[in-house]
C-alpha positions as CSV (number, residue, x, y, z in Angstrom):
1,M,-29.0,77.3,-22.3
2,R,-32.2,75.9,-23.9
3,L,-34.9,74.2,-21.8
4,G,-34.4,70.9,-23.7
5,T,-30.7,70.9,-22.8
6,I,-31.4,71.6,-19.2
7,V,-34.0,68.8,-19.0
8,G,-31.7,66.4,-20.8
9,V,-28.5,67.2,-18.9
10,F,-29.7,68.0,-15.4
11,I,-33.3,67.1,-14.7
12,L,-33.5,63.6,-16.3
13,P,-30.3,62.3,-14.7
14,G,-31.4,63.7,-11.3
15,V,-34.9,62.1,-11.5
16,A,-33.4,58.8,-12.7
17,F,-30.9,58.9,-9.8
18,A,-33.6,59.6,-7.3
19,L,-35.8,56.8,-8.6
20,L,-33.0,54.2,-8.5
21,Y,-31.4,55.3,-5.3
22,F,-33.4,53.4,-2.6
23,P,-33.8,50.2,-4.6
24,V,-30.0,50.1,-5.2
25,M,-29.2,50.9,-1.6
26,T,-31.6,48.1,-0.4
27,H,-29.9,45.6,-2.8
28,L,-26.4,46.6,-1.7
29,A,-27.2,46.6,2.0
30,R,-28.0,42.9,2.1
31,G,-24.5,41.5,2.3
32,L,-22.6,44.3,3.9
33,V,-21.9,44.3,7.6
34,S,-19.2,46.4,9.2
35,P,-17.5,45.8,12.5
36,Y,-16.6,49.5,12.8
37,G,-18.6,52.2,14.6
38,K,-20.4,55.0,12.8
39,A,-18.5,58.3,12.5
40,D,-19.8,61.4,14.0
41,V,-22.4,62.9,11.5
42,A,-21.6,66.5,12.3
43,K,-17.9,65.9,11.6
44,R,-18.8,64.3,8.3
45,L,-21.0,67.3,7.4
46,F,-18.2,69.7,8.2
47,A,-15.7,67.6,6.3
48,A,-18.0,67.4,3.2
49,T,-18.6,71.2,3.4
50,T,-14.8,71.8,3.5
51,D,-14.4,69.5,0.4
52,G,-17.3,71.2,-1.3
53,L,-15.8,74.6,-0.8
54,I,-12.6,73.4,-2.4
55,V,-14.5,72.2,-5.5
56,A,-16.6,75.4,-5.5
57,V,-13.4,77.5,-5.6
58,T,-12.1,75.5,-8.6
59,C,-15.5,76.0,-10.4
60,R,-15.4,79.7,-9.6
61,L,-11.9,79.9,-11.0
62,Y,-13.1,78.2,-14.2
63,W,-16.0,80.6,-14.6
64,N,-13.8,83.6,-14.1
65,T,-10.9,82.5,-16.3
66,G,-12.4,79.9,-18.7
67,A,-9.4,77.7,-18.1
68,T,-10.6,74.1,-18.2
69,S,-7.7,73.0,-16.0
70,Y,-9.5,74.4,-13.0
71,L,-12.6,72.4,-13.8
72,A,-10.4,69.3,-14.3
73,A,-8.7,69.9,-11.0
74,G,-12.0,70.2,-9.2
75,A,-13.3,67.0,-10.8
76,A,-10.0,65.1,-10.0
77,Y,-10.2,66.4,-6.4
78,L,-13.8,65.2,-6.1
79,L,-13.0,61.8,-7.5
80,F,-9.7,61.1,-5.7
81,R,-10.1,63.1,-2.5
82,D,-10.0,60.1,-0.3
83,A,-7.1,58.4,-2.0
84,I,-4.3,59.7,0.3
85,R,-4.4,57.7,3.5
86,G,-8.2,57.5,3.1
87,Q,-8.5,61.2,3.9
88,S,-9.6,64.3,1.9
89,L,-8.5,67.7,3.3
90,G,-11.9,68.0,5.0
91,K,-11.6,64.5,6.6
92,L,-8.0,65.3,7.7
93,V,-9.1,68.5,9.4
94,F,-12.0,66.8,11.2
95,G,-10.3,63.5,12.1
96,L,-12.1,61.1,9.7
97,V,-10.8,58.3,7.6
98,V,-12.4,56.2,4.8
99,I,-11.5,52.6,5.2
100,R,-12.0,49.5,3.0
101,L,-14.3,47.1,4.8
102,E,-12.5,44.0,3.4
103,T,-9.1,45.0,4.8
104,G,-9.7,47.7,7.4
105,R,-7.0,49.8,5.7
106,P,-7.5,53.3,4.4
107,A,-9.2,53.7,1.0
108,S,-7.0,53.5,-2.2
109,A,-7.3,55.6,-5.3
110,A,-9.6,52.9,-6.9
111,A,-11.9,52.8,-3.9
112,S,-12.0,56.6,-3.8
113,L,-12.9,56.7,-7.5
114,R,-15.7,54.1,-7.0
115,R,-17.0,55.9,-3.9
116,N,-17.2,59.3,-5.5
117,A,-17.9,58.7,-9.2
118,L,-21.7,59.4,-8.8
119,L,-20.9,62.9,-7.6
120,L,-19.8,63.9,-11.1
121,L,-23.1,63.1,-12.9
122,P,-24.8,66.4,-13.7
123,G,-28.2,66.6,-12.0
124,A,-27.7,63.4,-10.1
125,N,-25.0,65.1,-8.0
126,V,-27.5,67.7,-6.8
127,V,-30.0,65.0,-5.8
128,A,-27.2,63.0,-4.3
129,V,-26.4,65.8,-1.8
130,F,-29.8,65.4,-0.2
131,L,-30.3,61.6,-0.6
132,E,-26.7,60.7,0.5
133,G,-26.9,63.1,3.5
134,A,-30.2,61.6,4.7
135,T,-28.8,58.1,4.2
136,I,-25.7,59.0,6.3
137,V,-27.9,60.1,9.1
138,R,-30.3,57.1,9.0
139,D,-27.9,54.3,8.2
140,S,-26.6,52.4,11.3
141,Q,-23.1,52.4,9.8
142,G,-23.3,55.8,8.2
143,Q,-22.8,54.4,4.7
144,R,-24.0,56.3,1.7
145,L,-24.5,54.7,-1.8
146,G,-20.9,55.5,-2.7
147,D,-19.7,53.6,0.3
148,R,-21.8,50.6,-0.5
149,L,-20.5,50.6,-4.1
150,A,-16.9,50.8,-3.0
151,Q,-17.3,48.7,0.2
152,T,-16.0,51.5,2.3
153,Q,-16.9,53.3,5.5
154,V,-16.0,56.6,7.1
155,V,-14.7,56.1,10.7
156,E,-13.1,58.3,13.3
157,G,-9.3,58.4,12.7
158,L,-6.2,60.4,13.0
159,G,-6.8,64.1,12.1
160,A,-4.9,67.3,11.8
161,K,-5.4,68.0,15.5
162,D,-3.9,64.7,16.4
163,L,-1.0,65.2,14.0
164,V,-0.2,68.6,15.6
165,K,-0.4,67.1,19.1
166,S,1.8,64.2,18.1
167,F,4.4,66.7,16.6
168,Q,4.3,68.8,19.8
169,D,4.8,65.7,21.9
170,W,7.7,64.7,19.7
171,L,9.3,68.2,20.0
172,M,8.8,68.1,23.8
173,G,10.4,64.7,23.9
174,L,13.3,65.9,21.8
175,G,13.9,68.8,24.1
176,A,13.8,66.5,27.1
177,D,16.4,64.2,25.4
178,F,18.7,67.2,24.8
179,R,18.4,68.3,28.5
180,R,19.2,64.7,29.7
181,A,22.1,64.5,27.3
182,G,23.4,67.9,28.6
183,R,23.1,66.7,32.2
184,R,25.0,63.5,31.5
185,R,27.7,65.4,29.7
186,R,28.1,67.9,32.6
187,A,28.1,65.0,35.1
188,S,30.8,63.2,33.1
189,V,32.9,66.3,33.0
190,R,32.6,66.8,36.8
191,A,33.5,63.1,37.3
192,D,36.6,63.5,35.1
193,R,37.7,66.6,37.0
194,A,37.2,64.9,40.4
195,A,39.3,61.9,39.3
């Protein structure tokens, strides 16, 4: 790759993103107040790392095979990762949910697209990792630029651990129901014999 291409494709968009980041964040912060608490920053970091590893695997598959379908799958995951019940795989594992501030409901596909579109810009996405991470830590609501653009917020929610616990409780309740039904049936048979 030539130096001019690298500058035009990666460095200029990264510099432009860095220069515009804080003025845009300041402008978008004026009218946005959330009634929800800030999600745990460590959980968000681990969730983002998990999602980043998924995208890295698709990129590696593309580099090894040359099949653009892997690159398209990685880009689609990055854009729409929060579209199913407001959770990416990383957010599901760590019990986080992206919600729309207007409705309090999990993010839709359109909200996920608005929230994550900046992460596909070459050069800007590298700068975004650092600026967005710092913003999540400093912001009182934990909102990054993507959250401000989509009017979303990451909050604590139902995660994989909670789903497993819920399923275990359901199974235990099901077992208890079967034992009670068996006791009732035996008591009914004894009552019939006694009569």
